[in-house]
VONULO-914837 format. One line per field, with one value per atom (N, C-alpha, C): atom name; x, y, z; residue number from 1. Coordinates in pm, whole numbers, plus 50000, padded with zeros to 5 digits. Layout:
atom	c(CA/...)
u	c(X/...)
v	c(Y/...)
w	c(Z/...)
n	c(NUM/...)
//
This chain:
atom	c(N/CA/C/N/CA/C/N/CA/C/N/CA/C/N/CA/C/N/CA/C/N/CA/C/N/CA/C/N/CA/C/N/CA/C/N/CA/C/N/CA/C/N/CA/C/N/CA/C/N/CA/C/N/CA/C/N/CA/C/N/CA/C/N/CA/C/N/CA/C/N/CA/C/N/CA/C/N/CA/C/N/CA/C/N/CA/C/N/CA/C/N/CA/C/N/CA/C/N/CA/C/N/CA/C/N/CA/C/N/CA/C/N/CA/C/N/CA/C/N/CA/C/N/CA/C/N/CA/C/N/CA/C/N/CA/C/N/CA/C/N/CA/C/N/CA/C/N/CA/C/N/CA/C/N/CA/C/N/CA/C/N/CA/C/N/CA/C/N/CA/C/N/CA/C/N/CA/C/N/CA/C/N/CA/C/N/CA/C/N/CA/C/N/CA/C/N/CA/C/N/CA/C/N/CA/C/N/CA/C/N/CA/C/N/CA/C/N/CA/C/N/CA/C/N/CA/C/N/CA/C/N/CA/C/N/CA/C/N/CA/C/N/CA/C/N/CA/C/N/CA/C/N/CA/C/N/CA/C/N/CA/C/N/CA/C/N/CA/C/N/CA/C/N/CA/C/N/CA/C/N/CA/C/N/CA/C/N/CA/C/N/CA/C/N/CA/C/N/CA/C/N/CA/C/N/CA/C/N/CA/C/N/CA/C/N/CA/C/N/CA/C/N/CA/C/N/CA/C/N/CA/C/N/CA/C/N/CA/C/N/CA/C/N/CA/C/N/CA/C/N/CA/C/N/CA/C/N/CA/C/N/CA/C/N/CA/C/N/CA/C/N/CA/C/N/CA/C/N/CA/C/N/CA/C/N/CA/C/N/CA/C/N/CA/C)
u	c(43470/43349/43343/43287/43334/43222/43234/43145/43152/42931/42897/42803/42849/42700/42636/42481/42375/42204/42186/42047/41999/42032/41993/42002/42164/42272/42418/42435/42567/42544/42600/42604/42727/42731/42825/42798/42879/42826/42960/42944/42987/43068/43128/43136/43273/43257/43275/43199/43190/43054/43158/43209/43285/43292/43232/43176/43052/42979/42874/42801/42645/42630/42562/42580/42558/42440/42457/42301/42360/42241/42258/42365/42419/42540/42661/42656/42782/42710/42577/42530/42527/42507/42569/42661/42763/42936/42949/42884/42926/42816/42688/42691/42684/42835/42927/43036/43032/43198/43160/43072/42976/42993/43058/43032/42890/42834/42700/42538/42469/42319/42274/42299/42251/42354/42407/42455/42361/42421/42429/42463/42450/42485/42429/42479/42442/42361/42249/42200/42283/42415/42491/42593/42502/42611/42497/42383/42290/42284/42298/42273/42148/42092/41953/41853/41917/41797/41749/41898/41823/41654/41650/41523/41402/41409/41366/41283/41199/41116/41075/41020/41032/41214/41304/41472/41441/41301/41324/41517/41580/41707/41671/41636/41584/41508/41360/41286/41442/41511/41594/41683/41756/41787/41734/41638/41524/41500/41495/41546/41609/41738/41820/41839/41815/41778/41726/41600/41536/41622/41594/41717/41766/41885/41981/41925/41825/41803/41849/41897/41960/41877/41930/41897/41972/41881/42014/41871/41960/41930/42071/41940/41972/41973/42137/42082/42119/42044/42001/41943/41918/41775/41694/41588/41454/41345/41345/41180/41180/41276/41224/41189/41149/41061/40985/41018/40863/40760/40859/40758/40635/40546/40474/40480/40524/40531/40738/40789/40839/40875/40740/40724/40664/40606/40520/40613/40692/40768/40848/40949/40993/40930/40807/40659/40730/40679/40591/40737/40915/40975/40981/41020/41016/40883/40799/40727/40751/40802/40880/40989/41043/41130/41300/41310/41414/41515/41452/41508/41493/41549/41539/41576/41477/41538/41508/41622/41659/41779/41740/41918/41974/41946/42022/42029/42116/42097/42104/42064/41959/41836/41830/41664/41627/41693/41736/41769/41798/41796/41666/41601/41470/41397/41380/41297/41323/41444/41445/41361/41385/41306/41393)
v	c(10439/10427/10272/10206/10117/10008/09896/09790/09691/09722/09632/09500/09415/09296/09306/09333/09335/09213/09162/09066/09109/09262/09277/09230/09223/09219/09320/09296/09459/09546/09667/09767/09836/10004/10036/10155/10226/10312/10476/10558/10673/10772/10755/10856/11010/11002/11155/11220/11338/11455/11605/11571/11699/11583/11446/11462/11529/11591/11625/11599/11597/11496/11604/11664/11833/11762/11664/11595/11483/11455/11288/11222/11335/11266/11178/11359/11261/11166/11203/11084/10944/10926/10841/10780/10831/10830/10749/10790/10751/10616/10532/10422/10312/10413/10295/10256/10370/10360/10230/10190/10140/09948/09840/09804/09738/09773/09679/09778/09688/09803/09884/09881/09954/10050/10161/10277/10324/10377/10489/10568/10684/10877/10984/11087/11164/11187/11246/11434/11496/11525/11634/11609/11483/11500/11539/11584/11630/11765/11840/12030/12054/12181/12206/12171/12182/12183/12020/11930/11804/11825/11840/11887/11928/12004/12089/12022/11968/11918/11957/12091/12147/12194/12159/12169/11996/11883/11767/11681/11736/11689/11533/11564/11410/11297/11372/11286/11245/11283/11280/11099/11182/11048/10910/10955/10802/10720/10722/10749/10573/10740/10664/10509/10525/10419/10329/10358/10259/10186/10252/10262/10153/10141/10108/09969/09936/09835/09872/10009/09985/10064/10084/10122/10196/10331/10437/10437/10502/10518/10664/10734/10807/10935/10888/10908/11030/11096/11304/11247/11392/11401/11456/11435/11462/11449/11535/11538/11660/11786/11925/12031/11882/11930/12029/12106/12231/12162/12138/12191/11999/11934/11921/11730/11813/11729/11665/11750/11683/11547/11563/11499/11384/11397/11368/11210/11248/11178/11110/11169/11096/10975/11007/10866/10803/10831/10693/10679/10700/10611/10544/10568/10464/10396/10399/10298/10148/10213/10092/10042/10096/10027/09994/10096/10150/10254/10386/10409/10518/10594/10519/10582/10716/10792/10791/10781/10798/10874/10827/10943/10821/10710/10613/10417/10446/10309/10170/10113/10102/10014/10135/10173/10147/10202/10229/10061/09984/09836/09780/09786/09748/09881/09937/09976/09933/09881/09820/09686/09746/09561/09494)
w	c(14518/14549/14653/14773/14837/14803/14845/14808/14984/14951/14993/15032/15130/15055/15180/15140/15228/15194/15277/15227/15184/15065/14887/14829/14899/14769/14770/14587/14672/14669/14715/14681/14671/14604/14594/14629/14744/14814/14790/14743/14699/14874/14936/15041/15035/14887/14921/14876/14931/14917/14816/14830/14715/14578/14531/14469/14346/14263/14259/14184/14120/14026/13928/13814/13759/13710/13650/13492/13545/13436/13402/13357/13276/13207/13331/13410/13514/13586/13654/13754/13630/13473/13385/13408/13429/13438/13584/13694/13842/13838/13739/13762/13678/13569/13493/13605/13664/13746/13825/13894/13997/13984/14051/13970/14023/14105/14123/14097/14109/14033/14084/14259/14326/14433/14355/14422/14519/14593/14774/14734/14768/14726/14870/14855/15010/14926/15022/14932/14915/14959/14949/14802/14753/14616/14502/14480/14423/14471/14357/14349/14372/14457/14513/14441/14244/14170/14115/14184/14139/14245/14360/14455/14468/14340/14237/14122/14180/14102/13928/13902/13780/13705/13745/13685/13556/13622/13531/13569/13610/13696/13749/13861/13864/13867/13802/13617/13564/13531/13383/13471/13643/13647/13669/13734/13721/13584/13546/13455/13304/13384/13319/13427/13601/13680/13647/13532/13472/13406/13321/13166/13196/13297/13287/13472/13483/13522/13701/13728/13872/13982/14064/14209/14280/14365/14416/14532/14632/14822/14786/14803/14895/15066/15092/15230/15260/15347/15473/15505/15525/15589/15507/15502/15406/15532/15632/15765/15753/15646/15651/15503/15456/15273/15280/15214/15226/15124/15007/14846/14922/14843/14902/14812/14667/14572/14608/14625/14667/14748/14878/15005/14965/14853/14766/14669/14654/14506/14623/14648/14877/14811/14871/14982/14869/14756/14612/14613/14680/14570/14713/14780/14939/14920/14906/14910/14782/14623/14508/14534/14605/14619/14560/14407/14330/14371/14416/14446/14631/14702/14829/14911/15001/15005/15237/15286/15392/15459/15559/15654/15719/15710/15737/15649/15599/15579/15604/15691/15733/15713/15716/15658/15551/15494/15301/15272/15370/15306/15272/15427/15402/15352/15257/15205/15080/14943/14886/14786/14734/14664/14562)
n	c(1/1/1/2/2/2/3/3/3/4/4/4/5/5/5/6/6/6/7/7/7/8/8/8/9/9/9/10/10/10/11/11/11/12/12/12/13/13/13/14/14/14/15/15/15/16/16/16/17/17/17/18/18/18/19/19/19/20/20/20/21/21/21/22/22/22/23/23/23/24/24/24/25/25/25/26/26/26/27/27/27/28/28/28/29/29/29/30/30/30/31/31/31/32/32/32/33/33/33/34/34/34/35/35/35/36/36/36/37/37/37/38/38/38/39/39/39/40/40/40/41/41/41/42/42/42/43/43/43/44/44/44/45/45/45/46/46/46/47/47/47/48/48/48/49/49/49/50/50/50/51/51/51/52/52/52/53/53/53/54/54/54/55/55/55/56/56/56/57/57/57/58/58/58/59/59/59/60/60/60/61/61/61/62/62/62/63/63/63/64/64/64/65/65/65/66/66/66/67/67/67/68/68/68/69/69/69/70/70/70/71/71/71/72/72/72/73/73/73/74/74/74/75/75/75/76/76/76/77/77/77/78/78/78/79/79/79/80/80/80/81/81/81/82/82/82/83/83/83/84/84/84/85/85/85/86/86/86/87/87/87/88/88/88/89/89/89/90/90/90/91/91/91/92/92/92/93/93/93/94/94/94/95/95/95/96/96/96/97/97/97/98/98/98/99/99/99/100/100/100/101/101/101/102/102/102/103/103/103/104/104/104/105/105/105/106/106/106/107/107/107/108/108/108/109/109/109/110/110/110/111/111/111/112/112/112/113/113/113)
//
């Protein structure tokens, strides 16, 4: 993982699309391997089940972020999402700033709280 200094603090960036977060435990391992409390991941690091809110994977990961007082940025194109509930979740996350979904890292840093 690469570390970057930003105006919102240091962040850990995973630049490996081959890493897959298949469940809450694999996310926790990744979170603990980061030396910063903000982790940047790609949309490609998550299985489709993360974006299907009925599976509970997103909720499980968000709970772990809350428990460990961490933040997450997910980079990718989220403009063509058909699920209203997922669009609403992304909107609320971006508004609250602990979990941010954007295409560009610079935009995500602006949204972080």
